[in-house]
C-alpha positions in Angstrom: 0.1 0.1 0.0 1.1 3.6 -0.6 -0.2 6.7 1.1 -1.3 9.9 -0.6 -0.5 13.4 0.7 -2.9 16.1 -0.1 -2.1 19.8 -0.6 -4.4 22.5 -0.4 -3.9 25.8 -2.4 -5.1 29.2 -1.3 -8.4 28.8 -3.2 -9.4 25.8 -1.1 -8.8 23.2 -3.7 -7.3 19.8 -2.7 -4.3 18.8 -4.9 -2.5 15.5 -5.2 1.0 15.7 -6.2 1.9 13.5 -9.3 4.2 10.6 -9.2 6.9 9.6 -11.5 5.3 9.0 -15.0 2.0 10.4 -14.0 0.6 13.8 -14.2 -1.0 13.7 -10.8 -4.6 12.9 -9.5 -7.2 14.7 -7.5 -8.3 13.8 -4.2 -12.0 13.1 -3.5 -14.1 16.1 -3.7 -11.3 18.2 -5.6 -10.9 18.8 -9.2 -8.3 16.8 -11.1 -5.5 19.3 -11.4 -2.3 17.4 -10.7 0.9 19.3 -11.3 -1.1 22.2 -12.6 -2.5 22.4 -9.0 1.0 22.8 -7.6 1.6 25.5 -10.3 -1.6 27.1 -9.3 -0.7 27.0 -5.7 2.8 28.6 -6.3 1.2 31.2 -8.6 -1.3 32.1 -5.9 1.6 32.8 -3.6 3.4 34.8 -6.1 0.4 36.8 -6.8 -0.3 37.5 -3.3 3.1 38.9 -2.7 3.1 40.8 -5.8 -0.2 42.4 -4.7 1.3 43.3 -1.4 4.5 44.9 -3.0 2.1 47.0 -5.3 -0.1 48.2 -2.3 3.1 49.2 -0.4 4.3 51.3 -3.4 1.0 52.6 -4.4 0.1 53.7 -0.8 1.2 57.3 -1.3 4.9 56.6 -1.5 5.6 56.1 -5.2 7.1 59.1 -7.1 6.7 59.9 -10.7 9.6 60.8 -13.2 8.7 64.4 -12.9 9.0 64.3 -8.9 12.3 62.4 -9.2 13.6 65.1 -11.6 12.5 67.8 -9.1 14.0 66.1 -6.2 17.4 65.7 -8.1 17.3 69.3 -9.0 16.9 70.4 -5.3 19.5 67.9 -4.3 22.0 69.5 -6.8 21.2 72.9 -5.1 22.0 71.4 -1.7 25.2 69.7 -2.9 26.3 73.2 -4.1 25.9 74.5 -0.6 27.7 71.4 0.8 30.6 71.9 -1.4 30.9 75.7 -0.6 30.7 74.9 3.1 33.5 72.4 2.8 35.6 74.9 0.9 35.1 77.5 3.4 35.7 75.4 6.4 38.9 73.9 5.0 40.6 77.2 4.0 42.3 79.8 6.2 41.2 82.9 4.3 38.4 83.9 6.8 39.9 87.2 7.7 43.1 89.1 6.7 45.1 91.4 9.2 47.5 94.0 8.0 49.2 96.8 9.8 50.2 100.1 7.9 52.8 99.2 5.2 55.3 101.9 6.7 54.6 100.8 10.3 58.0 99.1 10.8 60.1 101.6 8.6 61.4 98.8 6.6 61.5 97.5 3.0 59.2 94.6 4.1 55.8 94.5 6.0 54.0 91.6 7.6 50.4 90.6 7.0 48.4 87.7 8.4 45.2 85.8 7.6 43.5 82.9 9.5 40.5 80.6 9.5 39.1 78.0 11.9 42.1 75.7 12.2 45.2 77.6 11.4 46.8 81.1 10.9 49.5 82.3 8.4 51.7 85.2 8.5 53.4 86.4 5.3 56.3 88.8 4.7 55.7 91.2 1.7 57.9 93.6 0.0 56.6 97.2 0.3 57.6 97.9 -3.3 55.2 95.2 -4.5 52.3 96.9 -2.8 49.9 99.2 -4.6 51.2 102.8 -3.8 47.6 103.9 -3.1 47.1 101.1 -0.5 48.0 102.3 3.0 48.0 98.8 4.8 50.2 95.8 3.9 48.7 93.4 1.6 47.0 91.7 0.0 47.9 88.2 1.1 48.0 87.0 -2.6 51.1 88.9 -3.2 54.4 86.8 -3.4 56.3 86.5 -0.2 57.8 84.3 2.5 54.7 82.5 4.3 54.6 80.7 7.6 51.5 78.8 8.8 50.7 77.2 12.3 47.8 75.4 13.5 45.8 76.8 16.5 46.3 75.0 19.8 42.7 75.6 20.9 41.8 71.9 20.4 45.1 70.4 21.7 46.7 72.3 24.6 44.0 75.0 24.9 46.5 77.9 24.3 45.5 81.1 22.8 47.4 82.6 19.8 49.2 85.9 19.8 49.5 87.9 16.6 50.6 91.5 16.4 50.5 91.6 20.2 46.8 90.8 20.2 45.4 87.5 21.7 42.7 85.3 20.3 39.7 84.1 22.4 39.7 80.4 22.2 36.0 80.0 23.5 34.6 81.9 20.4 36.9 80.2 18.0 36.1 76.9 19.3 32.4 77.6 19.3 32.7 78.7 15.6 34.5 75.4 14.7 31.8 73.2 16.6 29.0 75.0 14.8 30.7 74.5 11.4 31.3 70.7 12.2 27.7 70.0 13.3 26.4 71.7 10.3 28.4 69.2 8.1 27.0 66.4 10.1 23.6 67.5 9.4 24.3 67.9 5.7 25.6 64.3 5.7 22.4 63.2 7.2 20.3 65.2 4.9 22.1 63.6 2.0 21.6 60.1 3.3 17.7 60.9 3.5 17.7 62.1 -0.1 19.6 59.0 -1.3 17.0 56.8 0.4 14.1 58.8 -1.0 15.6 58.3 -4.7 16.5 54.7 -4.1 13.4 53.5 -2.3 10.9 56.0 -3.9 9.7 57.0 -0.5 8.5 60.7 -0.4 8.6 60.7 3.5 12.3 61.0 3.5 12.2 64.4 2.0 10.9 65.8 5.4 13.8 64.9 7.5 16.2 65.9 4.7 14.5 69.4 4.5 14.9 69.8 8.2 18.6 68.8 8.2 19.4 71.1 5.3 17.6 74.1 6.7 19.3 73.6 10.2 22.7 73.2 8.7 22.3 76.4 6.7 21.2 78.2 9.9 24.1 76.7 11.9 26.6 77.8 9.1 25.3 81.4 9.2 25.6 81.3 13.1 29.2 80.1 12.8 29.9 83.1 10.6 28.5 85.4 13.2 30.4 83.8 16.0 33.6 84.1 14.0 33.0 87.8 13.2 32.5 88.4 17.0 35.8 86.5 17.8 37.6 88.8 15.2 36.3 92.0 17.0 37.3 90.5 20.4 40.8 89.7 19.1 41.1 93.4 17.7 40.0 94.9 21.1 42.5 92.9 23.0 45.3 95.2 22.3 45.8 98.7 20.6 49.6 98.8 20.4 49.6 97.8 16.7 47.0 99.3 14.5 45.5 96.7 12.3 43.3 96.9 9.2 41.1 93.8 8.9 38.9 92.5 6.2 36.8 89.4 5.8 38.2 87.3 2.9 36.8 84.9 0.3 36.3 81.9 2.7 33.7 83.9 4.5 32.0 84.6 1.3 31.8 80.9 0.6 30.3 80.2 3.9 27.7 83.0 3.7 26.6 81.8 0.2 26.6 78.2 1.5 24.2 79.0 4.3 21.8 80.8 2.0 22.0 78.0 -0.5 21.4 75.2 2.0 18.4 77.1 3.4 17.0 77.4 -0.1 17.6 73.6 -0.8 15.9 72.7 2.4 12.8 74.9 1.5 12.7 73.1 -1.9 12.6 69.7 -0.3 10.0 70.7 2.2 7.8 71.9 -0.8 8.2 68.8 -2.7 7.3 66.8 0.4 3.9 68.5 0.7 0.9 66.2 -0.4 -0.4 69.0 -2.5 1.7 71.6 -4.5 1.4 75.1 -3.0 1.3 76.4 -6.6 -1.8 74.6 -7.3 -3.4 76.0 -4.1 -2.5 79.5 -4.7 -3.2 79.4 -8.5 -6.0 76.9 -9.2 -6.5 75.7 -12.7 -9.3 77.4 -14.4 -11.0 75.3 -17.0 -12.0 77.1 -20.2 -15.6 77.6 -20.8 -17.1 77.0 -24.1 
């Protein structure tokens, strides 16, 4: 004697798997499907899973090609802000300091420039300076340069330049704000990457928050740095100094504005209904 095993598919039909050389037989009360019943059973499972995936994708998460293009365009705007931030944070041309070019009564004069991490002094020839310029500089002129890193983050010592002393608390606060803004930019970029790869609009909301906050922190770091420069200049008045913010600060200021604009664009794209359609409803033409 031999025993028969019965299988039941999702539609309630009883199926008998076929043996070698036979196409299968139906159990009492069930249609004669045989191997076709097994195929129907597997097909039913596959169809069920496919419907589940389609429901997950169509439950307000899928994005059209037009939406994907808008997201990529807004992401490009945010990437421009990230690049400008990295360029500004990594360079030392935040502020240039220059005494009068004839202050030392010599053929050379000394100028300095610094950023978040290091300061550089440069010796220039007075004959190379524009005759109409009263102070030493600019720092782009050829000369002997000497750069040293700040000791704020290692030994906690302040730096002395032109008999003036830096204030490490403001400088450290500026650097921390800039680094935290970079961290938020990375988190925002991860959210946008997830939104594009998984086609989930929800990730645009945390991305917009990350980019807007990073832009605000970048601008706050700029304000903190300017205050540190003013405190540095007020620490001593022996050597008169002319100071001017340089191109690294311009990069930081533009980066903050671009990041905020990029975050706002992501926030608008994450809204369920376009604000343009609400403010400017489409008017159907009347015959």
